[in-house]
N, C-alpha and C positions, 0 to 999 in steps of 0.2 A: 409859558416860554420853555419849560423843561423839554417838551417834545420837539421844539425847534432845534435843540442841540443834540437830539438823539441821532446816533449813527448806526443803529441796529441794522445788521446784514449788509452794510456797505463795505466796500473794499478800498483800503487806502495803501498806497505805496509811498514809502518815505526813503529817499536816497540819503546816504550819510546817516542812516538810521540806527546804527549799532552803538552810538554813544552820543553824549552831549545833547544839543537841542533836538536833534533828530530822534533820539531815543525817548526824550521827554514827550515829544509830540506823538510818537507811535504808541507809547503807553496810554496817553490820554485818549487817543482815538479808540483803542481797544476797550478802555474803561467805559467809554460811551457807546459800546456796542459794535464797533467796526472789526472786521477781520483785517489783518495788516500784513504787509510785505516789507520786510526790513532788507534794504539793499545797500551794500557798500563794498569796498574793494576786498576786504578780508571775509571770505565766506564763513569761516569758523566763528568769527565774532557775530556775524549776522544770525547764524543758527543758535548761538547762545542767547542772544537778545530775544529771538523769536520764541525760544523755549521758555524763557523767563516770563515773557508777556502772556503766552498761552497758559502757563500754569497759574499765573496771577489772576487772569480775567476769564478764562474759559473760552476765549475766542480763538479762532483759527489764526495762526501766525506762521509765516513762511520766511525763511532766510534765503537770500539769493546773492551770490557773489556778483558784483557789478562794478565796472570801471566807468565812472561818469564821463571820462574823456574819450571813450571809444564809441564811435557812431554805431557800430554793429551791435554793441551790447544793449542799446536802447530797445530795439525790437525784441531781442532775446528776453529781456526783463519783462516786458509787457506780455509776451507769449507765456512765460512761466507763471505770471500772476493769473492770466486767463485760464490756463490749463488747471491750476490748482484751486482757484477760487471763483472762476466763472465770469468775472466782470472787473471793471476798475471804475470807481466813483471819485476817488480823490488821488491826486498826485502832488507830493511835496518835493520840489526840487531843492534839496537842502545840502547836498554834497558840495564841498568847496575846499580850496587850498590857497595859501598865500605864503610861499617860501621866501626866505630872506635873500637879499642881494646887496652887493656892496655899494652900488650907485645906479642911477638911471642908465648911464652909458655902459655900466657893467652888467646889465641884464643880458643874458645870453638868449639866442634864438630858441634854444631848447627850453629854457625856463618860460619864456613868453608863450610858446606854443602849448606847453603843459598847463599853464595857468588859464589861458583862454579856453583850452579844450575842456577842462574840468568845470570851470565856472560859467561858461557860456555855450560852447558848441554842444556839449552833451545835454544840458538842460533845454536848449532850443529843440534839438532833435526829439528828445523824450516827450516834451510838451506837445510838439506837433503831432507825433504819432498817437499819444494818449488822447488828445482832443478829438482826433478823427474817430477813435473808437467810442469815446464818451458821447459824442454828438448823436450816435446811432442808438443809444440806450434810452429806455423809457424816461429816466429822470436826469439825463445829461450828466454833468460832473463838475468838479472844481479842481483847478490847478493853482497851487500856491508856490510861488517862487520865494526863496529865502535870500534876501539881499544883505546889505550891511550899511551902517551909517557912513562907511567909506565911500559909498556911491554918491553922497551929496557933500561930504566933508573929507575928500581924499587927502592923503599925505604921500610924500615921495617914497616912504618906506613900504607902501602897499599899492602902488599905482596900477600895475597890470590887473591885480585883483579888483581894485575899485572900479576900473574901467569896465571890466567884465560884469560886475554886479550892477553898475548903472545901466548897462545894456539890458538886464533883466527887467528893469522898469519900462524901457521902451518896448520890449517884447510883450509884456503884460498889457500895455496900453493898446497895442495894435491887435493882439489876439482877442482882447475883450470885445472887439467889434465883429468878430467872426462867429460862426456857428449859431446865428440867430438867438444869441443869449443862452443857448442850452449848455454851453461850457463857460463857466465863470473863471477868469484868470486874474489873480491878485498877487500882491507882494507883501511879505512881512520884512521889515527893515530893522533888524536888531542892532543894539549897541554892544557894549562890553558885557559879556556873560561869563560866569564862573563855571566853565565846562572843563573837561580834561585838558584842553589846550592851554587854559589859563594857568595851569600848574607850572608851565615853563616860562611864564612871564617873570622878568626881573622885578623885585619888590618896588623899585622906583617907577617902573612902568605902570603898575597897578595904582600906585599912589598918585601919579600924574593924572591918570584917567579919572580917578575918583574925585580929584580936585576940580576937574572940568565938568563932571556930571552934576547937574543941579540937585539930584537926589542924594548925592554924596556917596554912592556905592555902585558896585556892579550888580547885574541881575543874576538871579538864580535860574537854572534851567526850567523849572516848573512855571516860571513867570512868563514863558512864551506861549503856554498852552491855551490860554484864554482866547487869544487872537487866532490861533490855529484851529481851535474848535469852532469859532465863529465862522471862519472862512470855509471850513470843510462842510459845514452843516447848512440846513435850511434857514438858520438864523440870518445868513447873509444872502438870501435869495435875490436881493436887489443890489448887490455889491459886486462890481466887476471893474477891473482896471484901477483898483485902489492900491495905495501904498500905506500900510499901517506901521508907524514908527514905534518901536518898543525899546527905549534907550535911556529911560530916566530923565528925559528932557535934554539930552546931550546935543543932538543935531538940531539945527534951526529950521529945517524944512524937510518935507517928506517926498517931494516930487522927483 
């Protein structure tokens, strides 16, 4: 089975890859032989993450500034990856955002548009363009959408974000039927993880979540990588359109 998880000489793009879950996945891909493209809004952070991964693993690593909410940035990112590394085998749509708002009626049109652009519009465009390229390659490819338990257990405090993330499930279900199975499209649905963002959580918020999570704790970033490696590699050669829930048992369903 070791060879089934081998990513040697494959190329993986991870959006939102300069920190948190994205960085953990990018590191794991490189440790298993992949060359990686770290894409996020801050180019300097991407370059630092790429340099660290390259030095640690000896794999090629490229940092690319990328705004997940900009349609035009999607093709530019794919072109940069192709120019530097020659192909794209894995795409992880991980970039996301969920800004605070005072109430549902207090959500501004600007906030709505920004949240839907980063969490849905960009991932859709990037997946569609990447799948088209992957389908023409000798071994196809894998697209992994990173969702959230909010997609199936939404709260009023994150509703636009949750609506966008649930749409990624719909997108994966439909795209899994395209490309004659040469491009697999799946979803990882994480719960609460202790990433950089969690440092801003009020203590009572973390305590509340940990009381609700059956395992009694939040996840560590490296606990996402098993599912990511599975979906990126040949180990998941017969898996497409799936939603894998990684949340300590928090959400009741994965669809």
